[in-house]
LOFIKOL-452280 format. One record per residue (C-alpha): residue number from 1; residue in one letter; x, y, z. Coordinates in Angstrom, 3 decimals. Each point is the difference from the previous one (the first is absolute). Layout:
# LOFIKOL-452280
NUM / A / X / Y / Z $
...
//
This chain:
# LOFIKOL-452280
1 / Q / -20.029 / -4.251 / 2.595 $
2 / V / 4.275 / 0.883 / -1.586 $
3 / R / 2.348 / -2.469 / 1.623 $
4 / L / 3.737 / 0.176 / -0.548 $
5 / V / 2.559 / -2.519 / 1.106 $
6 / E / 3.744 / 0.166 / -0.044 $
7 / S / 2.607 / -2.561 / 0.304 $
8 / G / 3.629 / -0.421 / -1.046 $
9 / G / 1.756 / 1.493 / 2.516 $
10 / G / 2.823 / -1.282 / 1.644 $
11 / S / 3.625 / 0.280 / 1.061 $
12 / V / 2.496 / 0.973 / -1.837 $
13 / Q / 4.309 / 0.931 / 0.017 $
14 / A / 0.358 / 3.506 / -1.862 $
15 / G / 0.418 / -0.320 / -3.324 $
16 / G / -2.580 / -2.352 / -0.050 $
17 / S / -3.243 / 0.373 / -2.012 $
18 / L / -4.027 / -0.747 / 1.198 $
19 / R / -2.631 / 0.031 / -2.001 $
20 / L / -3.254 / 0.879 / 1.905 $
21 / S / -3.628 / -0.819 / -1.110 $
22 / C / -3.777 / 1.812 / 0.695 $
23 / A / -2.830 / -2.037 / -0.359 $
24 / A / -3.047 / 1.229 / -1.106 $
25 / S / -3.660 / -0.782 / 0.564 $
26 / A / -1.820 / 2.463 / -2.132 $
27 / Y / 1.271 / -0.530 / -4.163 $
28 / S / -2.012 / 3.731 / -0.063 $
29 / M / 3.456 / 0.708 / 1.780 $
30 / F / 1.754 / -0.312 / -2.899 $
31 / S / -1.877 / 2.264 / -2.578 $
32 / M / 1.016 / 3.733 / 1.420 $
33 / Y / 1.453 / -0.452 / 3.589 $
34 / C / 2.386 / 2.057 / 1.404 $
35 / M / 2.052 / -3.282 / 1.984 $
36 / A / 3.325 / 0.964 / 1.881 $
37 / W / 2.372 / -1.945 / 2.473 $
38 / F / 1.058 / 2.141 / 3.346 $
39 / R / 2.177 / -1.120 / 2.691 $
40 / Q / 0.598 / 0.252 / 3.209 $
41 / A / 3.184 / -0.431 / 1.988 $
42 / P / 0.094 / -0.215 / 4.184 $
43 / G / -0.310 / 3.123 / 1.454 $
44 / K / -0.506 / 1.774 / -3.454 $
45 / E / -3.022 / 1.057 / -2.105 $
46 / R / -1.592 / -1.621 / -2.318 $
47 / E / 1.266 / 1.272 / -3.556 $
48 / G / -0.971 / -0.802 / -3.550 $
49 / V / 2.201 / -2.357 / -1.660 $
50 / A / -1.183 / 0.496 / -3.738 $
51 / A / -3.603 / 0.258 / -1.859 $
52 / I / -1.032 / -1.454 / -2.943 $
53 / F / -3.981 / 1.512 / -2.247 $
54 / T / -1.180 / -3.346 / -1.086 $
55 / G / -1.623 / 1.639 / -2.382 $
56 / G / 2.832 / 1.517 / -1.956 $
57 / G / 2.803 / -1.361 / 1.402 $
58 / N / 1.125 / 2.938 / 1.473 $
59 / T / 2.640 / -0.792 / 2.976 $
60 / Y / 1.559 / 2.244 / 2.167 $
61 / Y / 3.364 / -0.960 / 2.615 $
62 / A / 1.207 / 1.477 / 3.246 $
63 / D / 3.315 / 1.738 / -0.891 $
64 / S / 1.694 / -2.735 / 2.500 $
65 / V / -1.196 / -2.917 / -2.323 $
66 / K / 0.372 / 1.155 / -3.367 $
67 / G / 2.647 / -1.880 / -1.639 $
68 / R / -0.629 / -2.763 / 1.868 $
69 / F / -3.239 / -1.445 / 0.832 $
70 / T / -3.037 / -0.156 / -3.333 $
71 / I / -3.510 / 0.068 / 0.174 $
72 / S / -2.662 / -1.836 / -1.760 $
73 / Q / -3.528 / -1.250 / -0.902 $
74 / D / -1.144 / -3.437 / -1.265 $
75 / K / -3.529 / 0.062 / -0.682 $
76 / S / -1.362 / -3.032 / -0.747 $
77 / K / 1.352 / -0.787 / 3.258 $
78 / N / -1.072 / 2.365 / 1.896 $
79 / T / 3.311 / 0.526 / 1.580 $
80 / L / 2.401 / 3.428 / 0.787 $
81 / Y / 3.676 / -0.677 / 0.285 $
82 / L / 3.293 / 1.570 / 1.124 $
83 / Q / 2.978 / -1.093 / -0.783 $
84 / M / 2.804 / 0.878 / 2.744 $
85 / N / 3.815 / -0.401 / -1.123 $
86 / S / 3.068 / 1.106 / 1.167 $
87 / L / -1.757 / 0.060 / 3.654 $
88 / K / 1.611 / 2.272 / 2.647 $
89 / P / -0.057 / -0.561 / 3.846 $
90 / E / -2.022 / 3.491 / -0.207 $
91 / D / -2.972 / -2.173 / -1.653 $
92 / T / -0.771 / -1.814 / 2.366 $
93 / A / -3.682 / 0.565 / 0.952 $
94 / M / -3.465 / -1.606 / -0.172 $
95 / Y / -1.464 / 0.332 / -3.204 $
96 / Y / -3.671 / 0.529 / -0.950 $
97 / C / -2.314 / 0.541 / -3.086 $
98 / A / -2.450 / 2.527 / -0.411 $
99 / A / -2.971 / 0.961 / -2.478 $
100 / V / -1.947 / 2.885 / -0.498 $
101 / G / -2.269 / 0.517 / -3.047 $
102 / G / 1.258 / 2.683 / -2.633 $
103 / G / 2.572 / 1.211 / -0.929 $
104 / C / 3.648 / 0.163 / 1.786 $
105 / G / 0.264 / 4.341 / 0.082 $
106 / G / 2.855 / 2.039 / 0.851 $
107 / I / 0.126 / -1.975 / 4.182 $
108 / W / 0.106 / -3.729 / -0.589 $
109 / Y / 1.702 / 0.499 / 2.364 $
110 / S / -2.608 / 0.709 / 2.801 $
111 / E / -1.303 / -2.925 / 1.855 $
112 / K / -2.749 / 2.151 / 1.021 $
113 / D / -1.092 / 0.027 / -3.475 $
114 / Y / -0.551 / -4.277 / -0.403 $
115 / A / -3.488 / -1.792 / 1.420 $
116 / Y / 1.449 / -3.350 / -1.080 $
117 / W / 2.985 / -1.416 / 2.822 $
118 / G / 1.683 / -3.546 / 0.059 $
119 / Q / 0.675 / -1.326 / 2.966 $
120 / G / 4.416 / -0.241 / -0.852 $
121 / T / 2.723 / -1.603 / -0.783 $
122 / Q / 3.346 / -0.135 / 1.848 $
123 / V / 3.105 / 0.690 / -1.999 $
124 / T / 2.875 / -0.291 / 1.718 $
125 / V / 3.860 / 0.661 / -1.390 $
126 / S / 3.184 / -0.499 / 2.216 $
127 / S / 3.308 / 1.297 / -0.558 $
//
């Protein structure tokens, strides 16, 4: 059974940085999977933040985080990362790691297409 475990969340002031990690239990996850970060703020729907195709390294970002967030992978550690810089209060949310076999395609931001989810890690940005 595939297991995803996020870590790295916390509280930071606006303008600060955090790096989230997502450790995957299955080595194969880093061969041909679409792995993504989603977030959900209180009272809002879950939204896609960034995704990466582990087979080729192609990356995808929501407009709201382009230029500030970077998604990356370390296949030797079976770990996905999200480097978050220039954080804003509106980035406050629970952040989730998700994965699905195959490419990310044109709808990487669609949560219903992902088969595996982590439990989430909270990010709080104060002004």
